PASEBA-1860 file (N, C-alpha, C; in nm, 3 decimals):
! residues 226
1> XXXXXXXX> -4.110/1.752/-0.135/-3.987/1.833/-0.143/-3.882/1.776/-0.048 ~ -3.759/1.780/-0.093/-3.647/1.728/-0.015/-3.557/1.843/0.024 ~ -3.515/1.847/0.148/-3.425/1.951/0.198/-3.284/1.893/0.210 ~ -3.190/1.952/0.138/-3.050/1.910/0.141/-2.969/2.020/0.207 ~ -2.890/1.985/0.306/-2.808/2.083/0.378/-2.662/2.041/0.373 ~ -2.577/2.133/0.329/-2.432/2.114/0.330/-2.368/2.238/0.390 ~ -2.248/2.223/0.442/-2.186/2.333/0.515/-2.114/2.432/0.426 ~ -2.043/2.382/0.326/-1.949/2.465/0.251/-1.997/2.492/0.110
9> XXXXXXXX> -1.947/2.601/0.054/-1.985/2.638/-0.081/-1.948/2.530/-0.182 ~ -1.831/2.471/-0.168/-1.789/2.368/-0.264/-1.882/2.248/-0.262 ~ -1.930/2.211/-0.144/-2.023/2.099/-0.133/-2.157/2.132/-0.198 ~ -2.203/2.255/-0.175/-2.330/2.299/-0.232/-2.323/2.310/-0.383 ~ -2.218/2.372/-0.434/-2.209/2.396/-0.578/-2.193/2.267/-0.658 ~ -2.130/2.166/-0.600/-2.118/2.037/-0.670/-2.256/1.975/-0.691 ~ -2.346/1.996/-0.596/-2.482/1.944/-0.610/-2.566/2.035/-0.699 ~ -2.555/2.166/-0.680/-2.638/2.259/-0.759/-2.607/2.251/-0.908
17> XXXXXXXX> -2.484/2.210/-0.943/-2.448/2.194/-1.084/-2.532/2.086/-1.152 ~ -2.592/1.998/-1.074/-2.674/1.891/-1.129/-2.823/1.925/-1.126 ~ -2.857/2.043/-1.076/-2.997/2.082/-1.062/-3.047/2.157/-1.185 ~ -3.178/2.157/-1.204/-3.243/2.235/-1.310/-3.343/2.331/-1.247 ~ -3.380/2.434/-1.326/-3.478/2.531/-1.277/-3.434/2.600/-1.150 ~ -3.306/2.631/-1.144/-3.247/2.684/-1.021/-3.293/2.827/-0.993 ~ -3.329/2.848/-0.868/-3.362/2.982/-0.819/-3.289/3.003/-0.688 ~ -3.203/3.104/-0.685/-3.125/3.133/-0.564/-3.194/3.243/-0.483
25> XXXXXXXX> -3.197/3.223/-0.352/-3.261/3.321/-0.265/-3.198/3.311/-0.126 ~ -3.242/3.396/-0.037/-3.201/3.386/0.102/-3.325/3.375/0.190 ~ -3.319/3.284/0.283/-3.425/3.268/0.382/-3.366/3.304/0.517 ~ -3.402/3.421/0.567/-3.344/3.472/0.692/-3.191/3.464/0.688 ~ -3.135/3.512/0.577/-2.990/3.521/0.552/-2.924/3.386/0.524 ~ -3.000/3.279/0.515/-2.943/3.149/0.479/-2.947/3.134/0.327 ~ -2.833/3.111/0.261/-2.833/3.090/0.116/-2.906/2.961/0.079 ~ -3.010/2.974/-0.003/-3.093/2.860/-0.041/-3.105/2.855/-0.193
33> XXXXXXXX> -3.098/2.735/-0.248/-3.119/2.713/-0.391/-3.241/2.624/-0.406 ~ -3.342/2.674/-0.477/-3.461/2.594/-0.507/-3.451/2.543/-0.650 ~ -3.500/2.424/-0.675/-3.498/2.369/-0.810/-3.532/2.222/-0.808 ~ -3.489/2.152/-0.912/-3.512/2.009/-0.922/-3.379/1.936/-0.936 ~ -3.370/1.823/-0.869/-3.255/1.734/-0.878/-3.307/1.595/-0.909 ~ -3.262/1.540/-1.021/-3.309/1.408/-1.064/-3.461/1.403/-1.070 ~ -3.521/1.513/-1.112/-3.665/1.519/-1.129/-3.744/1.545/-1.002 ~ -3.677/1.560/-0.889/-3.745/1.583/-0.761/-3.725/1.727/-0.716
41> XXXXXXXX> -3.829/1.786/-0.659/-3.817/1.920/-0.604/-3.728/1.918/-0.480 ~ -3.630/2.008/-0.479/-3.540/2.014/-0.364/-3.515/2.159/-0.324 ~ -3.478/2.176/-0.200/-3.415/2.299/-0.155/-3.277/2.260/-0.105 ~ -3.179/2.334/-0.148/-3.039/2.307/-0.115/-2.986/2.428/-0.040 ~ -2.944/2.408/0.084/-2.902/2.520/0.169/-2.758/2.505/0.213 ~ -2.690/2.618/0.223/-2.554/2.621/0.278/-2.562/2.671/0.421 ~ -2.535/2.583/0.515/-2.552/2.617/0.656/-2.435/2.697/0.713 ~ -2.316/2.677/0.656/-2.196/2.721/0.725/-2.146/2.607/0.812
49> XXXXXXXX> -2.022/2.619/0.856/-1.956/2.510/0.929/-1.992/2.513/1.077 ~ -2.017/2.397/1.133/-2.039/2.385/1.276/-2.183/2.360/1.315 ~ -2.200/2.313/1.439/-2.331/2.267/1.483/-2.431/2.380/1.506 ~ -2.386/2.494/1.555/-2.480/2.603/1.581/-2.544/2.650/1.451 ~ -2.461/2.676/1.351/-2.515/2.721/1.222/-2.601/2.613/1.158 ~ -2.560/2.488/1.174/-2.637/2.378/1.114/-2.774/2.363/1.180 ~ -2.779/2.373/1.312/-2.908/2.360/1.381/-2.999/2.477/1.349 ~ -2.943/2.597/1.344/-3.022/2.715/1.309/-3.079/2.701/1.168
57> XXXXXXXX> -2.996/2.659/1.074/-3.041/2.642/0.936/-3.154/2.540/0.927 ~ -3.137/2.427/0.993/-3.238/2.322/0.988/-3.370/2.370/1.045 ~ -3.365/2.434/1.161/-3.488/2.481/1.225/-3.561/2.583/1.139 ~ -3.487/2.677/1.082/-3.549/2.780/0.999/-3.612/2.720/0.874 ~ -3.540/2.630/0.808/-3.593/2.570/0.685/-3.717/2.485/0.713 ~ -3.719/2.415/0.826/-3.837/2.335/0.858/-3.958/2.422/0.890 ~ -3.934/2.545/0.930/-4.044/2.639/0.952/-4.095/2.699/0.821 ~ -4.007/2.710/0.722/-4.042/2.776/0.595/-4.090/2.680/0.487
65> XXXXXXXX> -4.051/2.554/0.496/-4.084/2.457/0.391/-4.144/2.330/0.453 ~ -4.235/2.269/0.380/-4.285/2.137/0.418/-4.205/2.034/0.339 ~ -4.125/1.955/0.406/-4.033/1.864/0.337/-4.063/1.719/0.372 ~ -4.029/1.631/0.279/-4.046/1.488/0.302/-3.936/1.432/0.393 ~ -3.815/1.480/0.372/-3.705/1.443/0.459/-3.590/1.541/0.442 ~ -3.496/1.536/0.535/-3.378/1.622/0.533/-3.255/1.534/0.510 ~ -3.168/1.580/0.421/-3.045/1.510/0.387/-2.926/1.596/0.426 ~ -2.850/1.551/0.524/-2.727/1.619/0.564/-2.612/1.557/0.487
73> XXXXXXXX> -2.537/1.641/0.416/-2.438/1.583/0.324/-2.315/1.671/0.309 ~ -2.218/1.618/0.237/-2.090/1.687/0.216/-1.976/1.587/0.225 ~ -1.865/1.630/0.282/-1.750/1.541/0.300/-1.732/1.510/0.448 ~ -1.652/1.408/0.475/-1.627/1.367/0.613/-1.489/1.304/0.622 ~ -1.438/1.298/0.743/-1.313/1.229/0.769/-1.338/1.084/0.804 ~ -1.270/0.993/0.736/-1.284/0.851/0.767/-1.225/0.818/0.903 ~ -1.275/0.709/0.963/-1.233/0.676/1.100/-1.190/0.530/1.116 ~ -1.186/0.455/1.005/-1.139/0.317/1.011/-1.038/0.293/0.900
81> XXXXXXXX> -0.948/0.199/0.923/-0.838/0.177/0.829/-0.883/0.114/0.698 ~ -1.000/0.052/0.696/-1.045/-0.013/0.572/-1.117/0.083/0.478 ~ -1.127/0.210/0.516/-1.192/0.309/0.430/-1.093/0.370/0.333 ~ -1.141/0.394/0.212/-1.061/0.462/0.111/-1.120/0.600/0.083 ~ -1.034/0.689/0.035/-1.080/0.821/-0.007/-1.188/0.804/-0.113 ~ -1.296/0.879/-0.100/-1.413/0.881/-0.188/-1.515/0.772/-0.158 ~ -1.487/0.684/-0.061/-1.592/0.593/-0.015/-1.709/0.674/0.040 ~ -1.828/0.614/0.037/-1.948/0.678/0.089/-1.976/0.627/0.230
89> XXXXXXXX> -2.009/0.719/0.321/-2.047/0.681/0.457/-2.190/0.726/0.484 ~ -2.264/0.641/0.553/-2.402/0.671/0.593/-2.411/0.655/0.744 ~ -2.459/0.757/0.811/-2.473/0.750/0.955/-2.607/0.693/0.997 ~ -2.606/0.575/1.058/-2.732/0.527/1.116/-2.755/0.591/1.252 ~ -2.645/0.615/1.324/-2.649/0.694/1.447/-2.549/0.809/1.433 ~ -2.581/0.921/1.493/-2.492/1.036/1.492/-2.475/1.081/1.636 ~ -2.351/1.094/1.681/-2.326/1.134/1.818/-2.252/1.267/1.820 ~ -2.299/1.358/1.905/-2.227/1.484/1.927/-2.116/1.454/2.027
97> XXXXXXXX> -1.997/1.431/1.974/-1.887/1.380/2.056/-1.831/1.484/2.152 ~ -1.859/1.612/2.128/-1.806/1.717/2.215/-1.905/1.759/2.323 ~ -2.018/1.690/2.335/-2.110/1.714/2.446/-2.063/1.632/2.565 ~ -2.043/1.697/2.680/-1.982/1.628/2.793/-2.034/1.683/2.925 ~ -2.119/1.606/2.991/-2.161/1.638/3.128/-2.111/1.530/3.224 ~ -2.003/1.463/3.186/-1.954/1.350/3.264/-1.913/1.386/3.408 ~ -1.868/1.510/3.437/-1.835/1.540/3.577/-1.951/1.520/3.673 ~ -2.075/1.536/3.625/-2.192/1.516/3.711/-2.271/1.391/3.675
105> XXXXXXXX> -2.260/1.345/3.550/-2.341/1.232/3.503/-2.261/1.104/3.478 ~ -2.130/1.109/3.495/-2.050/0.991/3.471/-2.044/0.957/3.322 ~ -2.023/0.830/3.292/-2.004/0.787/3.153/-2.124/0.821/3.064 ~ -2.245/0.819/3.119/-2.363/0.850/3.038/-2.368/0.997/2.998 ~ -2.280/1.079/3.053/-2.278/1.220/3.019/-2.201/1.251/2.892 ~ -2.141/1.149/2.830/-2.068/1.171/2.706/-2.162/1.156/2.586 ~ -2.173/1.264/2.510/-2.242/1.255/2.381/-2.392/1.264/2.387 ~ -2.451/1.314/2.278/-2.595/1.310/2.254/-2.615/1.239/2.120
113> XXXXXXXX> -2.704/1.140/2.118/-2.725/1.062/1.997/-2.852/1.105/1.924 ~ -2.847/1.096/1.793/-2.966/1.109/1.709/-2.954/1.005/1.598 ~ -3.060/0.994/1.516/-3.071/0.876/1.431/-3.122/0.910/1.291 ~ -3.070/0.838/1.193/-3.121/0.846/1.056/-3.241/0.754/1.041 ~ -3.318/0.779/0.936/-3.442/0.706/0.909/-3.408/0.575/0.839 ~ -3.457/0.464/0.893/-3.417/0.331/0.846/-3.444/0.311/0.697 ~ -3.561/0.352/0.650/-3.596/0.331/0.509/-3.496/0.401/0.418 ~ -3.450/0.519/0.457/-3.353/0.594/0.377/-3.216/0.527/0.380
121> XXXXXXXX> -3.179/0.473/0.495/-3.053/0.399/0.505/-3.055/0.279/0.411 ~ -3.165/0.208/0.410/-3.178/0.089/0.325/-3.170/0.126/0.177 ~ -3.227/0.241/0.140/-3.218/0.287/0.002/-3.074/0.314/-0.037 ~ -3.000/0.382/0.048/-2.859/0.410/0.019/-2.781/0.281/-0.001 ~ -2.808/0.182/0.081/-2.740/0.053/0.069/-2.771/-0.014/-0.065 ~ -2.898/-0.011/-0.106/-2.936/-0.073/-0.233/-2.870/-0.003/-0.351 ~ -2.867/0.129/-0.348/-2.808/0.204/-0.458/-2.660/0.169/-0.473 ~ -2.590/0.166/-0.363/-2.446/0.137/-0.369/-2.422/-0.004/-0.420
129> XXXXXXXX> -2.506/-0.097/-0.379/-2.490/-0.236/-0.425/-2.516/-0.248/-0.574 ~ -2.614/-0.174/-0.624/-2.651/-0.183/-0.765/-2.556/-0.107/-0.857 ~ -2.510/0.009/-0.811/-2.433/0.099/-0.896/-2.283/0.081/-0.884 ~ -2.239/0.004/-0.784/-2.096/-0.014/-0.767/-2.026/0.118/-0.739 ~ -2.079/0.191/-0.640/-2.030/0.327/-0.616/-1.902/0.329/-0.533 ~ -1.840/0.216/-0.513/-1.731/0.208/-0.417/-1.788/0.151/-0.289 ~ -1.706/0.136/-0.190/-1.754/0.073/-0.067/-1.842/0.168/0.012 ~ -1.954/0.117/0.060/-2.045/0.192/0.145/-2.024/0.148/0.290
137> XXXXXXXX> -2.009/0.245/0.378/-1.990/0.217/0.520/-2.109/0.274/0.597 ~ -2.171/0.191/0.679/-2.284/0.234/0.761/-2.247/0.217/0.907 ~ -2.267/0.322/0.985/-2.233/0.315/1.127/-2.252/0.450/1.193 ~ -2.186/0.467/1.306/-2.199/0.591/1.383/-2.107/0.699/1.327 ~ -2.162/0.818/1.310/-2.083/0.934/1.269/-2.067/1.026/1.389 ~ -1.942/1.061/1.420/-1.913/1.153/1.529/-1.915/1.296/1.476 ~ -1.993/1.380/1.541/-2.014/1.516/1.493/-1.984/1.615/1.605 ~ -1.903/1.716/1.574/-1.869/1.815/1.676/-1.800/1.935/1.617
145> XXXXXXXX> -1.782/2.036/1.697/-1.723/2.162/1.650/-1.571/2.157/1.656 ~ -1.515/2.055/1.593/-1.370/2.036/1.588/-1.333/1.967/1.457 ~ -1.222/2.007/1.397/-1.164/1.927/1.290/-1.076/1.822/1.358 ~ -1.108/1.697/1.338/-1.039/1.589/1.410/-0.912/1.550/1.334 ~ -0.798/1.577/1.398/-0.669/1.542/1.338/-0.568/1.499/1.444 ~ -0.583/1.547/1.567/-0.489/1.515/1.673/-0.519/1.378/1.733 ~ -0.414/1.307/1.771/-0.433/1.173/1.825/-0.517/1.174/1.952 ~ -0.502/1.278/2.034/-0.581/1.286/2.157/-0.731/1.294/2.128
153> XXXXXXXX> -0.768/1.365/2.021/-0.909/1.372/1.981/-0.959/1.236/1.934 ~ -0.878/1.170/1.853/-0.914/1.038/1.800/-0.931/0.938/1.913 ~ -0.837/0.939/2.008/-0.842/0.846/2.120/-0.966/0.869/2.205 ~ -1.001/0.995/2.228/-1.119/1.027/2.308/-1.246/0.970/2.244 ~ -1.260/0.993/2.115/-1.380/0.944/2.045/-1.385/0.792/2.048 ~ -1.273/0.728/2.023/-1.271/0.581/2.023/-1.299/0.523/2.162 ~ -1.256/0.593/2.264/-1.276/0.545/2.400/-1.423/0.549/2.442 ~ -1.493/0.653/2.400/-1.627/0.677/2.453/-1.741/0.640/2.359
161> XXXXXXXX> -1.712/0.624/2.230/-1.819/0.599/2.134/-1.782/0.481/2.044 ~ -1.874/0.388/2.030/-1.846/0.264/1.960/-1.886/0.272/1.812 ~ -1.814/0.198/1.731/-1.845/0.180/1.589/-1.851/0.311/1.511 ~ -1.764/0.405/1.546/-1.757/0.531/1.471/-1.688/0.506/1.338 ~ -1.751/0.552/1.229/-1.696/0.531/1.096/-1.649/0.659/1.030 ~ -1.689/0.775/1.085/-1.651/0.902/1.023/-1.672/1.015/1.123 ~ -1.610/1.127/1.094/-1.627/1.245/1.177/-1.650/1.367/1.088 ~ -1.733/1.458/1.137/-1.763/1.582/1.066/-1.820/1.682/1.166
169> XXXXXXXX> -1.883/1.791/1.118/-1.910/1.902/1.208/-2.053/1.955/1.208 ~ -2.146/1.891/1.137/-2.282/1.946/1.130/-2.394/1.846/1.157 ~ -2.375/1.721/1.123/-2.488/1.628/1.118/-2.548/1.597/1.255 ~ -2.469/1.608/1.360/-2.525/1.588/1.493/-2.636/1.687/1.523 ~ -2.616/1.810/1.480/-2.716/1.915/1.502/-2.835/1.898/1.409 ~ -2.808/1.874/1.281/-2.916/1.861/1.182/-3.007/1.745/1.218 ~ -2.949/1.631/1.248/-3.030/1.513/1.280/-3.104/1.529/1.411 ~ -3.045/1.598/1.506/-3.111/1.621/1.635/-3.238/1.704/1.617
177> XXXXXXXX> -3.228/1.812/1.540/-3.345/1.895/1.513/-3.453/1.814/1.443 ~ -3.412/1.737/1.343/-3.509/1.655/1.269/-3.578/1.554/1.359 ~ -3.500/1.485/1.443/-3.559/1.387/1.534/-3.661/1.451/1.628 ~ -3.627/1.569/1.678/-3.718/1.639/1.770/-3.846/1.683/1.700 ~ -3.837/1.711/1.570/-3.954/1.757/1.494/-4.023/1.644/1.418 ~ -3.979/1.521/1.440/-4.037/1.404/1.373/-4.030/1.414/1.220 ~ -3.920/1.468/1.172/-3.894/1.477/1.028/-3.788/1.373/0.992 ~ -3.814/1.283/0.898/-3.712/1.185/0.860/-3.584/1.254/0.811
185> XXXXXXXX> -3.471/1.195/0.842/-3.344/1.252/0.796/-3.247/1.139/0.768 ~ -3.142/1.174/0.696/-3.033/1.081/0.671/-2.905/1.160/0.653 ~ -2.794/1.099/0.692/-2.661/1.159/0.676/-2.584/1.075/0.575 ~ -2.544/1.139/0.465/-2.465/1.073/0.361/-2.347/1.163/0.327 ~ -2.227/1.108/0.331/-2.108/1.188/0.302/-2.003/1.104/0.229 ~ -1.913/1.176/0.163/-1.800/1.111/0.095/-1.673/1.137/0.175 ~ -1.588/1.036/0.183/-1.464/1.047/0.259/-1.362/1.132/0.183 ~ -1.314/1.237/0.250/-1.212/1.324/0.191/-1.074/1.301/0.252
193> XXXXXXXX> -1.070/1.243/0.371/-0.945/1.218/0.442/-0.973/1.110/0.545 ~ -0.868/1.062/0.610/-0.886/0.953/0.706/-0.794/0.976/0.826 ~ -0.854/0.983/0.945/-0.776/1.014/1.065/-0.680/0.902/1.103 ~ -0.696/0.785/1.045/-0.609/0.672/1.077/-0.468/0.689/1.021 ~ -0.452/0.782/0.930/-0.324/0.799/0.862/-0.271/0.940/0.883 ~ -0.140/0.953/0.892/-0.077/1.083/0.913/-0.111/1.179/0.799 ~ -0.121/1.307/0.833/-0.142/1.409/0.731/-0.284/1.418/0.681 ~ -0.382/1.380/0.765/-0.521/1.381/0.719/-0.568/1.521/0.683
201> XXXXXXXX> -0.516/1.622/0.755/-0.558/1.759/0.722/-0.508/1.801/0.585 ~ -0.391/1.751/0.544/-0.341/1.781/0.410/-0.418/1.702/0.304 ~ -0.453/1.578/0.337/-0.535/1.497/0.246/-0.670/1.563/0.222 ~ -0.725/1.622/0.327/-0.854/1.690/0.315/-0.849/1.797/0.208 ~ -0.749/1.883/0.214/-0.737/1.990/0.115/-0.714/1.935/-0.025 ~ -0.633/1.830/-0.035/-0.600/1.772/-0.165/-0.720/1.702/-0.229 ~ -0.802/1.639/-0.147/-0.910/1.555/-0.200/-1.048/1.620/-0.198 ~ -1.056/1.742/-0.147/-1.187/1.805/-0.128/-1.268/1.812/-0.256
209> XXXXXXXX> -1.207/1.857/-0.364/-1.281/1.874/-0.490/-1.336/1.741/-0.540 ~ -1.252/1.638/-0.540/-1.297/1.507/-0.588/-1.405/1.449/-0.497 ~ -1.391/1.471/-0.367/-1.489/1.416/-0.273/-1.625/1.483/-0.289 ~ -1.626/1.614/-0.315/-1.754/1.682/-0.333/-1.824/1.634/-0.460 ~ -1.748/1.605/-0.565/-1.807/1.553/-0.689/-1.862/1.412/-0.665 ~ -1.783/1.327/-0.599/-1.829/1.191/-0.568/-1.957/1.196/-0.486 ~ -1.958/1.284/-0.388/-2.076/1.297/-0.304/-2.197/1.343/-0.385 ~ -2.178/1.443/-0.469/-2.289/1.495/-0.550/-2.345/1.388/-0.643
217> XXXXXXXX> -2.258/1.306/-0.700/-2.304/1.199/-0.788/-2.395/1.102/-0.713 ~ -2.354/1.066/-0.593/-2.435/0.973/-0.514/-2.566/1.037/-0.470 ~ -2.559/1.163/-0.429/-2.679/1.233/-0.384/-2.781/1.244/-0.497 ~ -2.735/1.271/-0.618/-2.826/1.279/-0.732/-2.901/1.146/-0.751 ~ -2.829/1.036/-0.745/-2.892/0.905/-0.760/-2.988/0.878/-0.644 ~ -2.945/0.912/-0.525/-3.027/0.886/-0.407/-3.158/0.965/-0.412 ~ -3.148/1.093/-0.441/-3.268/1.178/-0.445/-3.364/1.129/-0.553 ~ -3.310/1.092/-0.668/-3.395/1.046/-0.777/-3.474/0.921/-0.746
225> XX> -3.425/0.842/-0.651/-3.491/0.715/-0.617/-3.564/0.719/-0.484 ~ -3.562/0.833/-0.420/-3.625/0.841/-0.288/-3.769/0.889/-0.297
END
């Protein structure tokens, strides 16, 4: 069984539309959809936005279900100029960019890192190469309880964390819980906006629907081959 976690209803429904044998339920008030995606048994959960809700959702689901791996997914903000809207990003490392104990720990007090499972990263790369899904970007994803749009936020992340390719608000927590529990995980998202260009918050609203569909298409292929 595969556990898929997304924050928002639009992200969840784009994936659930591709599922069969759907059964909707709540697990300790977490909306969960059980069924099959690309012939594989999955549970699809809506965590809500932010790291606290994401970590709570992950921990509860890992207590209720025995899963092969956890997939954190949805949309993300691009962080490099060579990215286009709807490109796919995969986080090999995920850093909680808003964790900061630097007043007592110095530079090492910035961020907490967690990691995706190498075999799953390699699968995502193969799929994109074979299917021509658009450009695939693999690198560090910055995760925190902020929508990144202000230049000061962008500058802070670039100053303290290297090779960041995207930013979002849940995967740092999801991957951290998985790493601590020795459960394989991967972060896969579609770019809805890009902080390198003005008006990224408006691009997010404009592109959200298309990005969730692009993401769901890739997730269906990924799950079917995992």
